[in-house]
N, C-alpha and C positions, 0 to 999 in steps of 0.2 A: 503611335504616330499616325495621324490621319492625313491622307493626301487627297486633295480635291482637284478635279480637272477644271481648267478655265472654262467659263461659259462662252456662249456664242455672242460675239459683238453685235450690238443693235444694228450696225451698218450692214451686217451680212444677212439680215432678215428682211425679206420683201414685205412691205407694209400691207399690200392687198393679198388676201388669201387666194391661193390658186386651187382650182378644183381638179382633183385627180380621180381616176376611176375608183380608187380606194376611199374617196371622201375628201372633204375640204381640209386643207392643211396650209399653214404658213410655210412658204418655201424658205428653206435654210440652205446656205452654201457650206455644208460641212459633211464630214463622214460621220455616220451614226454607228456607234460601237455597241453591240449587244453581246452579252455573255450568258451562256447556259452552263450551269454546273451539273455534272452528272452524279448520280448516286454511286456508292461503291458497288462493284460487281460481286457476284457470288464468290469468286476466288479471293477477292480482297477481304470480304467479310469473314470467310473461313480462316484466313490468315490473321484475323484480328487487326487488320490495317485500320488506321485512323483517318478520318476526314481532314483534309488539309485546308479546305476553303469553306467558309460559312457565308450564306446569303443573309446579309443583315436586313436589307429591305429591297425594294424594286430597282434600286440604283447602285447598291454598295455590296461588295464582297470583302471578306476579311480573311487573311492568311493566319492560320493558327500553327505556330511552330510546334514541333514535337517536344515532349517533355525533356528529352536529353539536350535540347537547344535552349537552355534556360536564359541565355544572354539575348536571344533573339526576341524582339518585341512583336506583338501582333501588328500587322500592317493592313490598312484598308484602302480600297481603290473604288473610285466612283465611275460609273459608265452611264450611257443613255438609257439602258434597260438591262436588268439582270433577271434571269430565270433560275429558280432554285432547283434542287435535285428532283423534286416532286412534279415539276412542270411537264406538261404534255406538248408534243410537237405542234398540235393544233394551236395552242396559246403562243408558242414561239413564232409560228407563222403569222397569226392574226395580229399580234401586238409588235412583232419585231421585223417582219419581212414583207408582209402583204403590200404596204404602200410603196416600198421600193420596187417590188416586182411589177406592180400596176403602173408605176410612173413611166415605165418603158413604153407604155401605150400612148403616152403624151409626147413621145420623142425624146425623152430624157434618158441618157445612158444610165444603166442600172447594173450594179454588180453586187452579188451576195457571195461571200466566201467564208469558209470555215478555217480556222487556224488553231493549232494546238498540237500537243505531243501525241505520240502513238497511243491508241486505245482511249482517247479522251472523248470520243463520241461524235466526231466530225461526220463520218459517213452516215451514221444513224440519223443525225439531225438533217443533213443535207438531202438524203433520200426523201424524207417526209415533207420537207418544205418545198423541194423541187416539184414533187407531184402536185402539191396544192397550188403552187404558183402557175404551173402549166395549165392546170384545170381552170383557174380564175382567168388567165389570159385568153384561153380558148372560149370560155363562156362570154367574155367581153366581146370578142370578135364575132361570135355567133349572134349576139344581141345588137350588133351594129353593122348590119349587112350593107348599109349605104356607104361604108368606108372600105378602102382597100388597105390591107395590112401586109407588111413584109416582116417575117420573123427570122431573126438570126440568133442562134444560140451556140454556145461553146461550153464544153465541160473539160476542165483540165485538172490533173493531179500533179502536184509538184512535191517530190519526195527525194531528199538527198540530192538536190539540184538536177534531178531527172524529171523531165516534163512528159506526161503521157496524155494523149488525147482520149478522153473517156468515151467519145462518140465514134472512134475508129474501131472497127471490128477486127482488124488485123492484129493478132497477138504479138507482143514483144516489140512493137514499133514505137520508138521514143522520138520526141521532137527535139530539135537542137535548141539549146538555151543560148541566147545571144545577149550581150551586155551593151546597153546604150550609154555611151560616155556622157551624154547630156543628163 
């Protein structure tokens, strides 16, 4: 069974391209979902574990059910961009994150977050792309001395409904999670 995500409606795309520090782009009012598949780690390889997801192309991943689940059919899912297990963080940043990070310099709210199960590679990926984003943002600021910039950044870890401020150096201090009824 193949599942396709709906495309962006034409009414949501601005007709005149906008120029961002990352280059010209048509502005779309949507969330961009990028997936990075990680390779099996050494422990998983030694245990003869099997790869559960295949990268079919730059946009599609397919779940491969284990042999004992004969009734389960392979399922494919389409995203805005998919990076296979051999991908490097540089490519993930350049092709999947850079325009989002640099759009913040145009006054556009930008968020990049990693979601996945424990040991799925979130921290590994985020460390690399955060370093590259901060470097590009500061280079842009240095190359535009005629402008004034205010930078606000936050780093949060949400795990088992516990929120931790990654920029706070006080160990063991959690933030309170509040629910907005709206």
